[in-house]
N, C-alpha and C positions, 0 to 999 in steps of 0.2 A: 780740233773739232769743237765750238766752246761749248760752252756749258747748256744753253738753249737750248743745242742741237740734242746733245746728252740726255734732257729730259724731257724731251719730244717724243722720242724715240722707246724710251723706259718705257712713257703713258702709252706708244700706238702700240707695244709688245704688251701691256697686262691688261689693254685693253682685246688683244685677239687670243689670249689666254683663257679669259672670263671667258671670251664669243665659246671658243670652239670646248672650254669644260663642259658653259650649254651646251649646244649642243653635243658629248657625249651622253649629259642626264636626260634628252629629249632622249635619244635613240634610246637608253638602256629600260628608259618609261614607252616608248612606244614599245621593246618584244617583251616589256611585261602586257602590257593589253595586250596583245595580239595573243600570244599567248593563255591567257584568260577567257579571251574569246574564242576562239579555236579549239577551248583544250574539249577534251573527248576519254575518257574509263579505257584504257586497254580492255578487249575480250581477252579472256580464259577459252571456248571453245574449243582450239586450235593446241594449248599449250606446252604440249613436244614439242615440235617445230615451232619455238617462239621464241627469237635469239632475247639475247638479256640487255641489250641497247637498248631493244624494240619496250620495251619495257614500262620504262617510267626516267621520261626525260627532265625530270622538275631540278632533278640537284647543278645540274647544264645555266639554268640564273639564278645560281648562289652568290655570280662575283653580285651578280646586279640586284637579286634585292640585298642584297650588306650595303652597300654604292646607293643605293633607298634610305636605308637603317640609319647612315652615316651621314647624313645631312647638317651642314648647322646649321641651316637656317627652316624654321616654321614654318618661314608663308602659306606652304600647301599642301601645311599636316591633314589632312583633310582628307589630300586625294591622297592620301600617301599612305594612311585610314585604311580610307576603301579597297587602293588596292591589295592589301598586306593584308586584311579580311579576306578579300578571293581568296588569294597564296595560299589560306592558312587552311580555305576550307579546298581547296584541289588540293593540301597538302598528306589532308587525313582522308580523304578521297585515294590520293594514291600510300600510305604507308596501308587499307584496307585489300588493295585492288596486290600487294605484292604480300599480303598474309594466307591470301586466298593463292596464292600462284604455291604458298609453301608449302602451305598443308596440301593443295594436291598435289606437289610431288614428291612430300620426306610419308605423304597421309600409306605410301607404300609398305614403308618400309616401319612404321611406329605411327597405325589411324590411333590410336587413345588419346595422343601428347595435347592435341587441338582443343580436346572434353578437362583435360586436366589443368594443361597452361591453355586457358583462356586469349590474355592481353598480348600486343603482337611481339612489344619489345621484349616480351622477357620467355617467349614464343622461341622469338632468332637468337635468344642465347643462347638456348637450352640447348638447339641445336645445334650450335657453333662446339659448343664443350661433350655433347655427344660425338661428336664424326670427328674432335680434332683432341682429343678425354684433354685439352687444359684447362681447370679452372675448377669452379666447388659451383655447385647450385644456388644455395645458400646466400652465398658474395655474391658474384660475379652475374647472378640470373638477377640476384634480389627475392628467392622464391623465398614464400615461410617454410617452419620445421616442418610444419601438419603436410602443404606443400611435396614438398622437400623424399618423405614418408612413404608417401601415399606415389608418386615417382617410379622410384626404387620399384620398389613390388611392380607395379608397374612393366620398368621391363626386365624380371624376370620371365612375367610373365606372355608378354604380350608381343615386344618389340623381336623383333624378325632381324638379326642379322648379318643373314643367310643375305639380305636382299640389297643389290648392290644400288645404290642412288649415283647421282652428277657433284659428285662432294663441288668441284669447285665451283657449277654452277649456286649451290644454298649456300653458299660462304657470299656467291657475290649479291645476289637476292639481298642474304645478314646485311651487308655494311650497305646497300643503295637503302634498305630500311632504314639504321640505326641513320642515315645521312641524314635522310626525307626526317627522321621525326626532330633528328639536329637544328635543322633548318626551320621547324616549323614552333621548336620553346622558343628559339633567336626572336624569330617574332610575336607571340606571346609575350619575349618578356617588355620586347619595342611598343605593342600595345601596353603596355600596363602603365610604362615609362609616362605614356603620354592621356593613358586614360583620362586624368587633372586635369587637366587644359582640354582636352577637344570635349567632354561631360564633365562637367566641375559637380553637379546638382547632385547627379549617379553617384559620382566618389561619395559624397558626403554621406548621402544615405543609406548607400547599400556598402561599401568599401569600394578601392577600383580594383581590385581581385576579381569580385563578381560584375560587375562592371565593364573588365577586359573580356571577359569570357561573355555574356549577352554581344559589346555588338564581334566581339573574333564571328559568332556561329548568324549573328542579322546582317549583315557585313555597316558595317555604319552606326551611327548616331541619325541618320534621317532615315531610317530604312528598320530601327529599332524603334522609335516614335508612331510608327506606319504600324504597328504589332499593335491588336486587342489587350486587354490589360489580363482579359483572362484565359490568353496564352501566353502568355508568358512564362506563368510559374512551371506548363512542361518545357521550355527552356532546359535546354542537358539532361533532361530523363533519358536515364538508359532506357540501349533501343531494346534490350530482353523482355525488358520488363512494358514491352509497352499494349502490347495482349494478353496481359493478366489484372485483375484485381490487385494492384498490389498495396496493400494499404497495412496502418503498422496500427500500435496501442494513438498516434495522433488521430490514427482517420485518412492523413495526407495520403494522397492517388500517386498526386504529382511531386516530382519529388528532385528539381530543378536543380539550377541553378541559384535563381533566389529563398531556396528553403534549407540553401548551407550556408545563408547571408549570418553575419555577426546577432543583426537586429530578428534572425527567426528565433535559432539557437535557443540563443538566450534566455527565452521563455520556455517557463513550465512546457509537460505536455500538451494538456487541456489546450490551452490559449494558441499553442502553432499554428493548425489550420486556420482561425481565425485572423492567425498576428501574418498570416500567407496574404491572406486578400487584402488585407489593406496598403500592405507593402507594394504588391502589384500592379493597384491603382497611381500607390506613389509614382510608381517608375515610368506607367505611361504617360504618366503628368511631365515629368523633371525630364525623361527622352523626348518632350513636346516643345519642354521647356528649350534644352540644350541643343535639337535641331536648329531650334526658329533664332535664338539671341541669347548664348550663354552670357552669364553674366562668374561673378563671383560665385558661389553657386550659397549663397544663401537662400533660395526656397531652398533647396533640397536638403540642409540644415533644418529650416523651421519644419519640413514636415514631417525627420527624423524627430523630434522632438514633439513635436502633436501626435507622433502613431506610438510611443511609450508612456505619451496622456494617458492615451484613452484604455492603452491596456492594465494601467497600475488605474489604474477607472473599476475597470472589469474585470480585476484578481481581488478590488476588496470587497468585503460581504456587504450586503443590502443593510442602511440605517434598518435601523429599528428591531434587527433580532439576532440573541440573546447565543449567544457561541457557546454557551455552557449546554448541556443535552438536563432533557429531566427524567427525575425514575422509571423506570417501566411503571405499569399497570398492576398491581401485583393481582394472582391467579386465584379466585375463588374454587377451582378445583382441592375435593380433596387431596392429603400427599396421599402415597403410598406406602401402607404397614408396608413394617420388616420382623411385625414381630409378635406376640399375641398366641394365646389358643389353637384359637383356628388358621389363622394364616400359619402354624408350625404343622399342623396337621392337612390343610394345603398341602404343601412344603411335603410330606411325611409320599404321597402320592404318587411321586416324579423319581424318589428318588433310588438308589439301586437296591437290589432284596441280598439275602445274606448271602445265598450260592454267588453269585454276579459279582460280590463283592469277593468272597472265597480262590474262585474262579480267577483273580485277574493279581492275585499276589503269588507269590512264585517262595523254596524255601531258599538258601546258597547250597549251594553244592549237590542238592538233590537231585532228581532226574525226574522231569514231569511227565505225570500219568494223561493219555490219552485217550476221549475212546473216536468213532466213529457215526458219524449219524447219516441219513438215509442216502442224504445230497451223493454217500460219497466221500463230505469236506473230516478231515482231521479237528476233531477238539479239541485245546490242555485243556486241562483240567483246573492247575495254581495247584492250592490248597485244600484245593477239593475233595479231592482226591477220588470219590463217587457223588454220584449223585442219590445219595439213596440214606437218610440222615441225615440229613441239615435241615437247620428247625426254616422253617417257609415263614417265611414275613407279614404280620398286617398292617394293613393299608394301605397299600401299596397294590392291590389289586381292581382290574379296569370291572370300569363299575357305570352301567346303563341307564340312560336319564327315563324318564317314566314313559315320554313319546316313545321310546324304544321298544320298553316292560311291552305296555300296551299290543303296539305290534307287531310283539313273540306271543302273546296269549290269547293273540286271533288266529296267529298261524298255529297254532296247539292245534285249537279247538278247530279248521278246518280238518287238521291231519287227522284228529283223531274220530270227526264226522266220515271224512275220505277211507279210514279204514273197516269201520261199523259198516259203513251200506256195502261193500266192498267184499264182508266176510260172509253178510248174509246172499250171497247172489249165490245157485249152482256152477259148480264147478265146470271143469270141461271134462272131464274124464266122467264125471250121470250123464253127460250132454246127448241124446241118443243121435241129434244129426248131427254129431263129432263121430261117430264107427260108420266108415267110410262097407265095407265088405255086407251090414248089416241094411245102409237105405239102401242101398244097389243092389246085391243078390240076394236081399229077400232070406226069409229065414229055409231051409233048404234040407 
């Protein structure tokens, strides 16, 4: 065989191999598209009779996802990222389904666990450690010391060791949850590495990490560009706070992905709310630019510098206002007196009497004498020893005002008049009408 024929056969084999490779790639893409279009989460209404294989089929597509991620060419990068963003959303739903199924099965044995460990991956790891008695809560499940302490206390009170659960089924569900979580992390890492190529302006404005999270949530640059700027701040907010008016010192209620970016977090607390609004407006513009004609990202860098200049002007004090504060206006009110003859006489009204001072003192090593008052309570005499022969303290007796003295004099005068009038009336014994026999029987 000549060299020309050998070259022809080699070229033919290469073309045939590339054609077969293209066909296989198209098959993988068609499988993923079909899975995305027909995806429906599993209903857990009849979870007792549910087979493990029917819970999720997401791990079956791991080879197709790996092949899609490992493509050498970036010609169809936008299409690839669109598919991967949809798969990220599906993976999150599958993790939620597996987490709920684990809570339903294991809640019979340890119902308080779902409130102590709300994170799905940690929840599955804790169940594995409890059932297999292998590992440590703090290192393997990545729980904090406070969570470990509360978990150990709860296991002593609410953990029902006598209840039997399907251990194999629980461990298989845990493995499925970890597999889906690992695939989702791989997809997010790929989107993070390619975010600068798809959305360069967004990456330079808010960073590649936040950009990848926004793209994964919205489904792509085109979908993100259609979101109004007022709704961008709520993307990535915790779901359990959606029904609450959750605010902190900054006054920000929508703490999403953009709020966690370095452009907002580097600002003081009092300027973060205003900075968040300005960043969301620029993110909406950058997403529209990247969706239409992605360039080298100069617009994103220009908008970032513009925002930094605006916030710097806001932080500067207004011109013409001095930072030094004037002294307060002196008060013209008279000062409070703390000495003097009148003030000493005034304080003398409230001092303790000599009897009370002796009663509050006790002799060391001697029994205290006591008396019983009218209410039957025992009162200690202290060093007074007796209520008699105690000098009376002058100056602290109760005093009446002039108005009270006038009222008392009037009352005394009225009492005297009443008593005099009462003395002039005849007594009941002298009244003949009081004699019943004399009135009815008469003199006989």
